[in-house]
Backbone bond lengths (Angstrom), bond angles and torsions (degrees), N, CA, C in turn:
res aa  C-N    CA-C-N  psi(-1)  N-CA   C-N-CA  omega(-1)  CA-C   N-CA-C  phi
1 M - - - 1.373 - - 1.580 108.62 -
2 M 1.321 119.07 146.30 1.442 122.96 179.64 1.540 106.81 -70.94
3 S 1.339 114.85 145.98 1.485 119.23 179.33 1.492 110.32 -63.29
4 D 1.328 114.69 136.40 1.432 122.06 176.44 1.567 108.59 -66.39
5 D 1.225 122.20 -29.93 1.466 124.70 178.99 1.496 110.67 -63.74
6 M 1.349 116.05 -38.28 1.475 117.49 179.81 1.533 109.41 -71.97
7 K 1.289 120.14 -38.07 1.495 124.22 172.94 1.467 117.35 -56.40
8 V 1.380 117.09 -42.83 1.439 122.61 -173.67 1.460 106.53 -88.63
9 S 1.259 125.72 0.89 1.523 127.77 -172.85 1.603 110.59 -78.61
10 K 1.403 111.21 -14.21 1.435 116.97 -169.50 1.616 105.28 -61.32
11 G 1.301 114.73 130.90 1.426 117.97 179.40 1.481 117.36 93.82
12 L 1.330 114.43 -13.98 1.477 118.18 -177.20 1.515 106.68 -97.45
13 E 1.363 112.47 153.10 1.467 121.79 178.77 1.530 107.01 -120.89
14 L 1.327 122.76 122.47 1.477 127.50 177.51 1.476 110.84 -119.26
15 P 1.339 118.24 148.81 1.485 116.43 174.50 1.526 112.63 -69.96
16 V 1.312 119.99 -33.60 1.451 120.79 -178.99 1.558 109.98 -135.69
17 V 1.262 114.90 133.42 1.475 124.99 179.17 1.481 103.35 -130.00
18 A 1.432 114.26 133.39 1.466 126.79 173.13 1.455 111.15 -119.60
19 L 1.258 120.45 125.74 1.384 126.11 179.46 1.567 109.31 -121.62
20 A 1.393 112.97 96.77 1.396 119.41 -165.59 1.650 107.98 -94.89
21 G 1.257 116.98 142.79 1.472 117.94 176.75 1.528 117.43 69.79
22 V 1.304 115.02 33.75 1.468 117.50 -175.00 1.430 113.31 -68.21
23 G 1.389 112.98 -27.85 1.550 114.00 177.21 1.486 111.53 -59.72
24 H 1.296 124.53 -18.94 1.493 123.41 -178.76 1.525 111.30 -87.94
25 M 1.339 113.90 6.14 1.469 113.42 178.72 1.521 108.51 -86.56
26 P 1.192 124.17 153.64 1.467 125.41 -16.64 1.529 112.58 -74.12
27 A 1.230 116.75 153.31 1.514 118.87 -179.12 1.556 105.49 -74.13
28 K 1.346 114.72 156.25 1.379 123.75 -179.03 1.547 110.62 -44.50
29 G 1.195 119.80 129.65 1.510 123.39 177.82 1.561 113.75 87.06
30 E 1.274 118.41 -8.75 1.523 123.04 177.97 1.420 113.67 -86.68
31 D 1.295 119.53 147.43 1.455 128.28 171.17 1.550 112.41 -70.00
32 E 1.328 114.58 124.90 1.423 117.78 -172.66 1.630 109.49 -66.65
33 Q 1.361 117.38 -32.80 1.416 114.75 -177.26 1.493 110.28 -76.35
34 E 1.332 119.17 -31.07 1.473 121.31 173.47 1.501 113.17 -62.71
35 A 1.366 114.58 -38.95 1.432 120.67 179.02 1.478 110.44 -62.64
36 A 1.397 115.48 -45.81 1.435 121.32 -178.00 1.525 111.25 -63.23
37 W 1.292 114.06 -36.78 1.563 119.90 179.98 1.566 107.87 -67.85
38 V 1.288 113.06 -50.70 1.603 113.43 174.29 1.390 113.95 -56.70
39 F 1.378 122.40 -37.69 1.406 124.09 -177.33 1.579 108.48 -67.96
40 S 1.328 115.06 -39.39 1.505 116.87 177.58 1.462 116.57 -65.38
41 V 1.390 110.53 -39.12 1.490 115.00 176.50 1.546 112.20 -62.72
42 A 1.391 114.70 -44.17 1.422 115.08 -179.95 1.569 115.05 -68.15
43 A 1.237 113.93 -34.35 1.508 123.50 -176.35 1.547 107.54 -70.48
44 T 1.308 120.54 -32.24 1.454 123.01 -177.78 1.523 111.08 -82.46
45 R 1.342 117.85 -4.44 1.432 116.19 177.22 1.512 110.37 -80.86
46 A 1.287 124.61 -16.07 1.488 128.74 176.03 1.412 114.77 -61.71
47 M 1.337 124.59 119.84 1.400 125.50 178.35 1.528 112.68 -98.62
48 Q 1.363 122.19 -21.50 1.371 127.60 179.14 1.450 114.84 -126.40
49 W 1.371 115.50 -50.07 1.558 117.25 -176.61 1.518 107.82 -133.22
50 L 1.278 116.14 137.79 1.503 125.43 171.57 1.464 107.56 -121.69
51 L 1.255 120.13 118.83 1.436 126.59 175.88 1.498 110.68 -113.38
52 I 1.357 111.38 120.85 1.528 119.10 -176.76 1.529 106.96 -123.40
53 T 1.373 114.20 125.75 1.419 118.85 169.47 1.506 111.64 -108.69
54 T 1.372 117.09 135.78 1.393 119.35 175.31 1.506 112.77 -148.81
55 T 1.356 112.97 170.88 1.444 118.29 174.31 1.525 104.89 -113.72
56 L 1.342 119.14 117.95 1.371 123.08 -171.60 1.566 114.30 -75.57
57 E 1.369 115.25 -2.30 1.484 115.63 175.08 1.516 112.59 -79.87
58 L 1.364 114.11 -19.91 1.485 120.68 -177.71 1.578 112.51 -89.51
59 V 1.269 117.27 148.28 1.446 124.29 -172.70 1.487 115.96 -48.38
60 F 1.343 117.14 -50.87 1.521 118.48 -174.56 1.537 105.48 -69.35
61 G 1.309 120.02 -38.56 1.454 121.68 179.40 1.533 113.97 -58.14
62 V 1.402 110.34 -46.44 1.526 116.68 174.89 1.443 113.33 -57.44
63 R 1.313 118.88 -41.63 1.492 123.88 179.60 1.523 112.43 -65.51
64 L 1.354 120.24 -24.17 1.411 122.39 -178.99 1.568 110.54 -86.70
65 K 1.280 111.80 -18.65 1.560 116.46 -178.92 1.456 116.56 -56.48
């Protein structure tokens, strides 16, 4: 299930945002488009630094490359 923290971040601005394990998105049983939307909402909250960790062998990580 998608992190509730990412879902409630809409409208917030933070100096630093870290999104760890993005390559594992979407989780089994989750919709890929919803996972991508939640990722973009969380990523756009960063005002100074955005840190993303991923595994490039997994589908979502490859698409971010």
